[in-house]
C-alpha positions in Angstrom: 79.4 114.0 88.1 82.5 116.2 88.4 85.7 114.3 89.4 87.6 116.5 91.7 89.4 116.2 95.1 87.3 119.0 96.5 84.4 116.4 96.6 86.4 114.1 99.0 84.8 114.2 102.5 86.5 113.8 105.9 84.6 110.6 106.7 86.2 108.9 103.7 89.7 109.5 105.1 91.9 108.3 107.9 92.8 110.9 110.4 96.6 111.4 110.1 98.9 114.3 110.5 100.4 115.7 107.3 104.2 114.8 107.5 105.6 118.3 107.6 108.6 117.4 109.7 109.6 114.4 107.5 109.2 116.7 104.4 111.0 119.7 105.9 107.9 122.0 105.7 106.8 124.7 108.2 103.1 124.3 107.3 100.8 122.1 105.4 100.3 123.2 101.9 96.7 124.0 100.9 94.5 121.7 98.9 94.9 118.1 97.8 98.5 116.7 98.2 100.5 113.6 97.2 103.2 112.2 99.5 105.4 109.5 98.1 108.7 108.0 99.2 111.9 108.2 97.0 112.5 104.5 97.4 109.2 103.7 95.7 109.9 106.0 92.8 113.4 104.5 92.4 112.1 101.0 92.1 109.4 102.0 89.5 112.3 103.6 87.4 114.3 100.4 87.7 111.4 98.4 86.7 110.7 100.8 83.8 114.4 100.8 82.5 114.3 97.1 82.2 111.7 97.4 79.4 112.8 100.3 77.1 110.8 99.1 74.1 107.4 98.1 75.7 105.2 99.9 78.2 105.0 98.4 81.7 103.0 99.5 84.6 101.4 98.8 88.0 99.4 100.3 90.8 100.0 102.5 93.8 98.5 101.5 97.2 98.4 103.6 100.2 96.0 105.7 102.4 93.6 108.5 101.8 94.2 110.8 104.7 92.8 114.0 106.2 94.5 116.9 107.9 92.8 120.1 107.3 92.0 118.6 103.9 92.6 115.4 101.9 96.0 114.0 100.9 97.2 110.7 99.6 100.1 108.7 101.1 101.7 106.3 98.6 102.9 103.4 100.7 103.8 100.9 98.1 104.0 100.2 94.4 102.8 96.8 93.1 104.2 95.6 89.7 101.5 94.9 87.2 102.1 91.2 86.5 100.2 89.4 83.7 99.7 92.7 81.7 99.4 93.0 78.0 102.5 95.0 77.2 103.0 96.7 73.8 105.2 99.5 72.5 102.7 102.1 73.1 100.2 100.7 75.6 99.8 98.5 78.7 96.6 96.7 79.5 95.7 95.4 83.1 94.1 92.0 82.7 91.8 90.3 85.2 94.8 88.4 86.4 96.7 91.6 87.0 93.9 92.9 89.2 93.8 89.6 91.1 97.5 89.8 91.7 97.4 93.4 92.8 94.6 92.8 95.3 96.3 89.7 96.7 99.6 91.5 97.3 97.8 94.6 98.7 96.0 92.4 101.2 99.2 90.6 102.1 100.8 94.0 103.0 97.8 95.5 104.8 94.1 94.9 104.2 93.4 98.5 105.0 95.4 99.8 102.0 93.6 101.3 99.2 94.5 101.3 95.5 95.3 105.1 95.1 96.4 105.2 91.5 98.4 103.7 88.8 101.8 104.1 87.0 103.1 103.2 83.6 106.1 104.1 81.3 106.3 105.9 78.0 109.4 104.6 76.4 110.7 107.5 74.3 107.3 109.1 74.0 107.7 111.8 76.8 105.6 112.4 79.9 101.9 113.0 79.2 98.7 111.1 79.4 97.6 109.8 76.0 94.0 109.4 74.9 94.2 105.8 75.9 95.6 106.7 79.3 92.8 109.2 79.8 90.4 106.5 78.9 91.9 104.2 81.6 91.7 107.1 84.1 88.0 107.8 83.3 86.9 104.2 83.2 89.0 102.6 86.0 90.9 105.1 88.2 88.1 107.6 88.4 87.9 108.2 92.2 88.7 111.8 93.1 91.8 110.8 95.0 93.2 108.5 92.2 96.6 109.6 90.9 98.6 108.7 87.8 102.3 108.6 87.2 104.2 108.5 84.0 107.9 107.7 83.5 110.0 107.8 80.3 113.1 105.7 80.8 114.8 107.2 77.8 114.9 110.8 79.2 118.1 111.4 81.3 116.9 114.6 83.0 115.0 113.4 86.1 112.7 116.5 86.3 111.6 115.9 82.8 111.4 112.1 82.8 108.5 111.7 85.3 105.2 113.3 86.1 102.2 113.0 88.5 98.7 113.7 87.5 95.6 114.3 89.5 91.9 115.0 88.9 90.7 118.7 88.6 87.2 119.4 87.4 87.1 116.0 85.6 90.4 116.7 83.9 93.9 115.3 84.6 96.4 118.0 85.5 100.1 117.8 86.2 101.2 118.3 89.9 104.4 118.2 91.8 104.3 115.6 94.7 106.0 115.8 98.1 108.8 113.3 98.0 110.1 111.9 101.2 113.8 111.4 100.6 114.2 108.2 102.6 117.0 107.0 100.4 119.2 108.8 97.9 117.8 109.4 94.4 118.3 106.6 92.0 119.9 104.4 94.7 117.8 101.5 96.0 118.5 98.7 98.4 115.2 97.1 98.0 115.1 95.0 94.8 111.6 93.5 94.7 108.1 93.3 93.2 106.5 95.0 96.1 107.9 97.9 98.2 106.6 99.2 101.4 107.8 101.2 104.2 105.8 102.0 107.4 104.1 105.4 107.6 105.3 106.7 111.0 109.0 105.7 110.8 111.6 108.2 109.6 114.1 106.0 107.8 117.7 107.0 107.9 119.5 107.4 104.5 121.5 104.2 103.9 124.8 104.1 102.3 125.0 103.8 98.6 124.7 100.2 97.5 126.1 99.0 94.1 123.3 97.4 92.0 125.9 95.0 90.5 126.2 93.3 93.8 122.5 92.9 94.5 121.2 89.3 94.3 118.3 88.9 91.9 114.9 88.1 93.5 113.5 84.6 92.7 110.5 84.6 90.4 107.3 84.3 92.4 108.7 86.0 95.5 107.8 89.4 97.0 109.8 91.3 99.5 108.2 93.5 102.0 110.5 96.1 103.4 109.6 97.3 106.9 111.1 100.1 108.9 114.4 99.5 110.7 113.9 98.5 114.2 116.1 97.8 117.2 117.6 94.4 117.3 115.0 92.2 119.1 115.8 90.0 122.0 115.8 86.5 120.7 113.6 84.2 122.8 116.0 81.3 122.4 118.9 83.2 123.9 118.1 83.6 127.7 119.3 86.7 129.4 121.9 85.1 131.7 125.1 86.0 133.5 128.4 84.9 132.0 128.7 82.2 134.7 125.6 80.5 133.6 126.8 80.1 130.0 129.3 77.4 130.9 128.3 73.9 130.1 130.2 72.6 133.0 128.1 72.8 136.2 129.6 74.7 139.1 129.8 71.7 141.3 131.8 69.7 138.7 134.1 72.6 138.0 134.9 72.9 141.8 135.6 69.2 142.0 137.9 69.3 138.9 139.9 72.2 140.5 140.2 70.4 143.8 141.6 67.2 142.0 144.1 69.4 140.2 145.3 71.0 143.5 145.5 67.5 145.1 147.6 66.1 142.2 149.8 69.1 141.4 149.9 71.0 144.7 149.2 74.7 145.3 152.3 76.2 143.8 152.1 79.6 142.1 152.5 78.2 138.4 149.5 75.7 139.2 147.3 78.5 140.6 148.2 80.8 137.6 147.3 78.1 135.1 143.9 77.6 136.9 143.2 81.4 136.8 144.1 81.5 133.1 141.7 78.6 132.3 138.9 80.2 134.2 139.5 83.5 132.4 139.0 81.8 129.0 135.9 79.6 129.5 135.5 79.0 125.7 138.6 76.7 125.9 137.0 74.6 128.6 133.3 74.4 127.6 130.9 75.4 124.8 127.7 77.5 125.5 124.7 75.6 126.4 122.6 74.9 123.3 119.1 76.4 123.3 116.2 74.1 124.2 113.8 73.4 121.3 110.8 74.6 123.3 112.5 78.0 123.7 112.9 78.7 120.0 110.7 81.1 118.3 110.3 83.0 115.1 111.9 86.5 115.4 110.6 89.2 113.0 113.2 90.5 110.7 113.3 93.8 108.9 113.1 92.0 105.5 110.6 89.2 105.0 110.5 87.0 101.9 107.0 85.8 101.2 106.1 83.2 98.5 103.8 84.8 96.0 
């Protein structure tokens, strides 16, 4: 049977609009397309540059979509742990597959494995006979993509390449890259990278990699789209008067005692006004009740792997 994206049917795909606005396009390009975020590619390159003498790899997860034809959205890249890494090959073991499926399901059970990636340290960007064997035997769905990165090549355009099926052959194609963060700058050091499909993420400021903390072994970080600061359940929406620990009745009684003791001269009244204008000097905010506390979702979640 011929392996070709033209055999993909609409019933296999999710109905999603092709992201023309996010990609700065006026119309959807014809044929099978790949959409991937710059943040995902940056992390793969960081992962690859950490091993310049042995091949490393992993898998892409995402969605197979349909909008006047099929296209693949790469939502995340999962590092291939427990692989057999050699200078000119990388082998995914049964443990690797278990790990990838586990992390994929943690992100979203609806995600599909849409392809794989690996490095070619100093070999150039192409699919070797062994790579093609892996494609034919394992990643042989019409929508499966392959990505190769050579960490020794400085020229970005020549250091990476995407490959798709065409008449049972793998051909090189140019993907659509959503520039969610600047090229080669990443704020998401992790083993798994994910950003929600519908959000248009604003470009963050450049962050020095030297100041980034190292992720603990056995952890993954799921990166979700920036959201408005949530209202924390344990901080009730109250007026400033209700934030004083001293009840109103006790405060009034204290003021009356001061007036009875020191009189109603202007200096005394001014001192009372100043005290009322600076409640932090008189009382601390009411601590939240235990039953009001609740877990608040954050933009970055650490999950034990």
